[in-house]
C-alpha positions as CSV (number, residue, x, y, z in Angstrom):
1,M,18.8,7.7,-8.2
2,Q,17.2,5.4,-4.6
3,P,13.7,3.8,-4.9
4,A,10.5,4.9,-3.1
5,P,11.2,4.8,0.8
6,R,9.4,2.0,3.0
7,T,7.4,4.4,4.5
8,L,5.7,6.1,1.5
9,R,4.4,3.0,-0.1
10,L,1.0,1.0,0.5
11,H,1.2,-1.9,2.2
12,I,-0.5,-5.0,1.5
13,G,-0.3,-7.5,4.5
14,L,-1.4,-11.0,3.3
15,F,-3.0,-12.7,6.2
16,G,-4.7,-16.6,6.6
17,R,-4.2,-19.7,8.1
18,R,-0.8,-21.7,8.1
19,N,-0.5,-23.7,4.6
20,V,-3.1,-21.7,2.3
21,G,-0.7,-20.3,0.1
22,K,0.5,-17.1,1.3
23,S,3.8,-17.7,0.7
24,S,3.1,-19.0,-2.7
25,L,0.8,-16.4,-3.1
26,L,4.0,-14.0,-2.9
27,N,6.5,-15.2,-4.7
28,A,3.5,-15.3,-7.8
29,L,2.8,-11.8,-7.5
30,T,6.8,-10.8,-7.2
31,R,7.9,-13.3,-9.9
32,Q,10.0,-13.7,-7.3
33,A,11.3,-16.6,-4.4
34,V,10.8,-14.1,-1.7
35,S,9.2,-16.2,1.2
36,L,10.4,-20.0,1.6
37,V,8.0,-22.6,0.6
38,S,7.0,-25.6,2.2
39,P,4.1,-28.5,2.1
40,E,5.0,-28.2,5.8
41,A,2.9,-25.9,8.0
42,G,4.0,-23.0,9.7
43,T,6.8,-22.4,7.3
44,T,7.1,-18.6,7.2
45,T,8.2,-17.7,11.0
46,D,8.6,-13.5,10.7
47,P,7.2,-11.2,8.6
48,V,9.1,-11.2,4.9
49,E,9.0,-8.0,3.4
50,K,8.8,-7.1,-0.5
51,P,8.9,-3.8,-2.3
52,M,7.8,-3.5,-5.5
53,E,6.1,-1.1,-8.2
54,L,2.8,-2.6,-8.8
55,R,1.3,-0.6,-12.2
56,P,-0.1,1.7,-12.7
57,F,-0.8,2.2,-8.6
58,G,2.8,2.5,-8.5
59,P,4.8,1.6,-5.4
60,V,3.9,-1.2,-2.7
61,L,5.5,-3.0,0.3
62,F,4.2,-6.4,0.3
63,V,4.3,-8.6,4.0
64,D,3.8,-12.3,3.9
65,T,3.0,-13.5,7.4
66,A,2.8,-16.4,9.4
67,G,-0.4,-18.1,9.8
68,L,-2.5,-16.5,12.2
69,D,-3.9,-20.1,13.3
70,D,-0.2,-21.0,14.5
71,E,0.3,-22.9,18.2
72,G,2.6,-23.7,20.9
73,A,4.7,-21.2,23.1
74,L,6.8,-20.8,19.9
75,G,3.6,-20.4,17.5
76,L,2.0,-17.9,19.5
77,Q,4.9,-15.8,19.2
78,R,4.9,-15.8,15.7
79,V,1.1,-15.1,15.7
80,A,1.9,-12.2,17.9
81,R,4.3,-10.8,14.7
82,S,1.5,-11.2,12.4
83,R,-0.9,-9.2,14.3
84,A,1.8,-6.7,15.2
85,V,1.8,-5.8,10.8
86,L,-1.5,-5.1,11.1
87,D,-1.0,-1.7,12.9
88,R,1.1,-0.8,9.4
89,T,-1.5,-2.8,6.8
90,D,-3.1,0.0,4.0
91,L,-4.7,-2.9,2.1
92,A,-5.8,-6.3,3.5
93,L,-5.4,-9.8,1.0
94,L,-7.0,-12.2,3.3
95,V,-5.7,-15.5,1.4
96,A,-8.3,-18.5,2.0
97,E,-8.4,-22.2,0.3
98,A,-11.2,-21.9,-2.4
99,S,-13.2,-24.7,-0.4
100,A,-12.3,-24.2,3.1
101,W,-13.6,-21.2,4.2
102,G,-14.8,-21.3,7.9
103,P,-15.2,-19.3,11.3
104,F,-11.7,-18.4,10.9
105,E,-11.8,-16.6,8.3
106,E,-14.9,-15.1,9.3
107,A,-13.6,-14.2,12.2
108,L,-10.4,-12.3,10.7
109,L,-12.5,-10.6,8.0
110,A,-14.6,-8.9,10.6
111,E,-11.2,-7.9,12.5
112,L,-10.2,-6.2,8.9
113,E,-13.3,-4.7,8.2
114,G,-13.1,-3.5,12.6
115,R,-9.9,-2.1,11.4
116,G,-11.6,0.0,8.6
117,L,-9.1,-1.7,6.4
118,P,-9.9,-2.2,2.6
119,V,-10.0,-6.1,2.0
120,V,-9.5,-8.1,-0.9
121,V,-9.9,-11.9,-0.6
122,A,-7.5,-14.4,-2.1
123,L,-9.1,-18.0,-2.5
124,N,-6.3,-20.0,-3.2
125,K,-5.9,-23.6,-5.1
126,A,-8.9,-22.7,-6.8
127,D,-7.5,-25.5,-9.5
128,L,-8.0,-27.5,-6.9
129,A,-11.6,-27.0,-6.0
130,G,-13.7,-23.9,-6.9
131,P,-15.1,-21.5,-4.7
132,D,-19.3,-21.7,-3.3
133,E,-20.0,-19.3,-5.8
134,L,-22.8,-18.3,-2.8
135,L,-20.0,-17.0,-0.6
136,R,-18.4,-14.9,-3.2
137,A,-21.3,-13.4,-3.8
138,S,-21.2,-12.5,-0.1
139,L,-18.6,-11.5,0.4
140,Q,-19.0,-9.2,-3.2
141,A,-21.5,-7.7,-0.9
142,R,-19.9,-7.0,2.3
143,G,-17.5,-5.0,0.0
144,A,-14.4,-7.5,-0.5
145,A,-13.5,-8.8,-3.9
146,A,-13.4,-12.3,-3.3
147,V,-10.9,-13.6,-6.2
148,P,-10.4,-17.5,-7.1
149,L,-6.8,-18.0,-8.5
150,S,-4.1,-20.5,-8.2
151,A,-0.7,-19.4,-7.5
152,T,0.8,-23.0,-8.6
153,T,-0.7,-22.4,-12.0
154,G,-1.1,-18.7,-12.4
155,E,-4.4,-18.6,-12.9
156,G,-6.6,-15.7,-11.4
157,L,-3.6,-13.8,-10.5
158,D,-4.3,-10.8,-13.2
159,T,-7.3,-10.7,-11.3
160,L,-6.0,-10.5,-8.4
161,R,-3.9,-7.7,-9.3
162,E,-6.8,-5.6,-10.7
163,A,-8.6,-6.3,-7.5
164,L,-5.7,-5.1,-5.7
165,L,-5.4,-1.5,-7.7
166,R,-9.1,-1.0,-7.2
167,A,-9.3,-1.4,-3.9
168,A,-5.9,0.7,-2.8
169,P,-6.9,3.7,-0.8
170,E,-8.2,6.6,-3.3
171,G,-5.4,8.9,-3.9
172,F,-2.7,7.1,-1.4
173,L,0.3,8.7,-2.5
174,E,-1.4,11.9,-3.2
175,S,-3.4,13.3,-0.1
176,R,-0.8,13.9,1.7
177,Q,2.0,16.8,1.2
178,L,4.9,17.4,3.9
179,L,4.9,21.2,3.7
180,S,4.4,22.2,0.3
181,D,0.9,23.8,1.0
182,L,2.6,25.8,3.5
183,V,4.7,27.6,0.6
184,P,3.4,28.9,-2.9
185,A,4.6,28.1,-5.9
186,G,7.6,30.4,-6.5
187,A,7.7,30.7,-2.8
188,V,11.6,29.7,-0.7
189,A,11.5,27.9,1.7
190,V,14.9,27.7,3.8
191,L,16.0,24.6,5.1
192,V,18.4,24.4,8.5
193,M,20.4,21.3,8.2
194,P,23.5,21.0,10.7
195,I,25.9,18.5,9.2
196,D,27.4,17.0,12.5
197,A,28.6,13.5,14.2
198,E,25.4,11.2,13.4
199,A,25.0,12.8,9.9
200,P,25.1,10.0,7.3
201,K,28.1,10.5,5.4
202,G,28.2,12.1,2.4
203,R,23.9,12.0,2.7
204,L,20.8,13.5,4.0
205,I,18.3,12.0,6.0
206,L,15.3,10.6,5.3
207,P,13.3,13.9,6.3
208,Q,15.7,16.5,4.8
209,V,15.6,13.9,1.3
210,M,11.2,14.5,1.6
211,A,11.1,17.6,1.8
212,V,13.4,19.1,-0.7
213,R,11.5,16.7,-3.0
214,D,8.4,17.9,-1.5
215,L,8.9,21.5,-2.7
216,L,10.1,20.3,-5.8
217,D,6.4,19.2,-6.9
218,G,5.2,22.0,-5.8
219,H,7.2,24.6,-7.8
220,A,9.0,26.3,-4.6
221,L,12.1,27.2,-4.1
222,A,14.6,25.1,-1.8
223,L,17.5,27.5,-0.2
224,V,19.6,24.9,2.0
225,V,22.2,25.9,4.9
226,Q,24.0,24.8,8.0
227,E,22.7,26.7,11.1
228,A,26.2,29.0,10.6
229,E,25.1,30.1,6.7
230,L,21.6,31.1,8.3
231,P,21.9,34.7,9.0
232,A,23.8,35.4,5.0
233,A,21.3,33.2,3.7
234,L,17.8,35.6,4.6
235,A,20.0,38.9,4.2
236,A,20.6,37.5,0.4
237,L,17.3,37.0,-0.2
238,K,15.0,40.1,-2.1
239,R,11.6,38.8,-0.2
240,P,11.1,37.4,3.4
241,P,10.8,33.2,2.8
242,A,7.6,31.1,3.5
243,L,8.9,28.9,5.7
244,V,12.2,28.8,7.8
245,V,12.4,24.5,8.7
246,T,15.6,23.4,11.4
247,D,16.6,20.4,13.0
248,S,15.0,20.2,16.1
249,Q,18.3,19.9,17.7
250,A,19.3,23.5,16.6
251,F,15.4,25.0,17.2
252,Q,16.5,27.4,19.7
253,G,19.6,28.9,17.8
254,V,17.6,29.1,14.6
255,A,15.1,30.7,16.4
256,A,17.1,33.8,17.7
257,Q,18.1,34.7,14.0
258,V,14.8,33.9,11.9
259,P,12.4,37.4,12.9
260,E,8.9,36.6,14.3
261,A,7.3,37.5,11.5
262,V,8.9,34.9,9.3
263,P,7.0,31.3,10.1
264,L,9.4,28.0,11.8
265,T,9.2,25.0,12.8
266,S,11.2,22.2,12.9
267,F,11.5,19.2,10.0
268,S,10.4,16.5,13.0
269,I,7.1,18.3,13.7
270,L,5.9,18.8,9.9
271,L,6.4,14.7,10.2
272,S,4.2,14.9,13.3
273,R,1.8,15.7,11.0
274,F,2.7,13.9,7.8
275,H,2.8,10.4,9.5
276,G,1.2,10.4,12.5
277,D,-1.6,13.1,14.1
278,L,-0.4,16.7,15.2
279,E,-3.3,18.0,17.0
280,A,-3.2,14.6,19.2
281,Q,0.5,15.1,19.8
282,V,0.2,18.6,20.4
283,R,-2.6,17.9,23.5
284,G,0.4,15.5,24.7
285,T,2.6,17.7,24.5
286,L,1.2,19.8,27.7
287,A,2.2,17.0,29.7
288,V,6.1,18.2,29.4
289,G,5.3,21.3,31.6
290,G,3.6,18.6,34.1
291,L,6.2,16.2,34.5
292,Q,7.5,15.0,37.8
293,G,11.0,14.1,39.2
294,G,10.6,10.2,39.5
295,D,8.4,10.2,36.6
296,R,9.1,7.5,33.4
297,V,8.9,8.1,30.4
298,L,9.3,6.1,27.3
299,V,11.5,7.5,24.7
300,A,10.4,5.4,21.0
301,E,12.5,5.7,17.8
302,G,11.0,4.2,14.6
303,C,14.4,2.9,13.2
304,T,17.6,1.3,14.6
305,H,20.4,2.7,14.9
306,H,24.0,2.7,17.2
307,P,24.2,5.6,19.4
308,G,26.6,8.3,20.0
309,D,28.1,10.5,22.6
310,E,25.5,13.3,22.3
311,D,22.4,11.0,20.5
312,I,19.4,12.8,20.5
313,G,16.9,10.4,22.4
314,R,19.4,9.1,24.5
315,V,21.3,12.3,25.7
316,K,20.2,15.5,24.9
317,L,16.1,15.1,25.5
318,P,16.4,13.6,28.6
319,R,18.6,16.8,29.4
320,W,16.1,19.3,28.5
321,L,13.1,17.4,29.6
322,E,14.7,17.2,33.1
323,A,15.6,20.9,33.0
324,K,12.2,21.7,32.2
325,A,11.2,19.1,35.0
326,G,14.1,20.4,37.3
327,A,14.1,16.6,38.8
328,P,15.6,13.3,37.8
329,L,13.3,11.5,35.2
330,R,13.4,7.6,34.6
331,F,13.9,6.9,30.8
332,E,13.4,4.0,28.6
333,H,14.0,3.8,25.5
334,V,12.4,0.9,22.4
335,Q,13.6,0.9,18.9
336,G,12.5,-0.2,15.5
337,R,8.6,-2.3,15.9
338,D,8.9,-2.4,19.3
339,F,6.5,-1.2,21.6
340,P,5.4,-1.7,25.0
341,A,1.8,-3.6,25.7
342,D,1.3,-2.2,28.7
343,L,1.6,1.9,28.4
344,S,0.3,2.3,31.9
345,P,3.3,2.7,33.7
346,Y,4.5,5.7,31.8
347,A,4.0,9.5,32.5
348,L,4.9,10.7,28.9
349,V,5.7,9.1,25.6
350,V,8.1,10.7,23.1
351,H,8.7,9.5,20.0
352,C,11.0,10.1,16.9
353,G,9.4,12.1,13.9
354,N,8.7,8.4,12.5
355,C,11.2,9.2,9.1
356,M,11.9,5.2,8.6
357,G,7.9,4.2,9.8
358,H,4.6,3.6,8.3
359,R,1.7,6.2,9.0
360,R,-0.9,4.4,10.1
361,E,1.6,2.3,12.3
362,M,2.3,5.5,13.8
363,L,-1.7,6.6,13.7
364,A,-1.8,2.8,16.1
365,R,0.7,3.7,18.5
366,I,-0.8,7.3,19.1
367,Q,-4.3,5.6,19.9
368,R,-2.7,3.1,22.1
369,C,-1.3,5.6,23.8
370,E,-4.9,7.7,24.2
371,A,-6.6,4.4,24.9
372,A,-4.2,4.2,28.0
373,G,-5.0,8.3,28.7
374,V,-0.9,8.3,28.4
375,P,0.3,12.0,26.7
376,I,2.6,11.2,23.3
377,T,4.1,14.1,21.8
378,N,7.2,13.9,19.4
379,Y,11.0,14.9,19.6
380,G,10.8,17.8,18.0
381,L,7.0,19.2,19.7
382,A,8.6,18.2,23.3
383,I,12.1,20.0,22.8
384,A,10.0,22.9,21.4
385,Q,7.8,22.8,24.5
386,A,11.6,22.8,26.8
387,K,13.0,25.5,24.9
388,G,9.9,27.6,25.3
389,I,9.2,28.2,21.4
390,L,6.3,26.2,21.0
391,E,3.8,28.3,20.1
392,R,6.3,29.7,17.5
393,A,7.0,26.5,16.4
394,L,3.5,25.9,15.7
395,R,2.0,29.1,13.9
396,P,2.0,27.6,10.8
397,F,-0.6,25.1,11.2
398,S,-4.2,26.6,12.6
399,K,-5.4,23.6,13.9
400,S,-2.5,22.8,16.5
401,M,-3.0,26.1,17.4
402,E,-6.2,26.1,18.4
403,V,-5.4,22.9,20.3
404,L,-2.6,25.1,22.1
405,H,-4.8,27.6,23.6
406,G,-8.1,25.6,24.0
């Protein structure tokens, strides 16, 4: 048994000035010394994450951040890292001193509201000076629950937990399905999972685990095979499967073995729908056919790993895209939470499925690319386009087919 992955947890970010008690509040909420606490302003430098179960809601990830009012060259770097957390925040916890609400907090609240984030305001240090009741009423009128509390004494913490539960996006965990909406209960989905040199020893990668669990939740049947066993698996079934899902690297070989009438797609394309905006990335995929020699292509990976000799992002994908373009291209790579502020130099951004990332962060990246006029696609879509099987890979998704032919 493993805990729920970070990617499926509700992300709750703590934001505010320095020394208002964000770290003390996180420690109090989690009942652990997660963050360093000191009377000296600026103790928190990098975002600090703590996964936990917030009952009765379920798995959440608290993210403590440095004060957004930090100063100096190093302080501005800390602020930049804290602001980056906004891109992956589902619920914002704005922490302020109960007696010190001012223009800074007003501006921060306006920014959070502008991002469409639900907000809970924690009016900390209320044991020293209580909050203005007019302020509480004003915040409540704006839809932001305002909770007086003391992270030191614990007063108000239960009320804060209740406010967080009420503010959490409704149906956060139940609203999206990876593939079970494509496979009726009792039907079979064949999952083609190559075991290569980069597969974790004794384990499956997260998208594969997510697919099996989603099918079980939907009361469908999962038949798991490698590419070499696919013909035998298909022949053993009394009825054609409702869906075949393959690793993107095996796309072309699997497509040749699966009858045209059987829906086929990849784990990466499913993740594009689950964690991002499939239609937007299909629009970006159309730019693959227009790449010209010398174009700069950014390849973004949501996780960090040591690349092997046949790494998908650094070796195989560039090879296939250059073959499609018929000329050399210039590839640049970023990993984890690194993502360029200036996207204008790139003709295309190719993102991984982002199985280790977060949906709101992925959507923010897609929006940034669209704002910069730079097409963005993902591994599975780009590979399908390069291999000439994009239309087949998108047949299970009617809206995406409309984009493809629109």
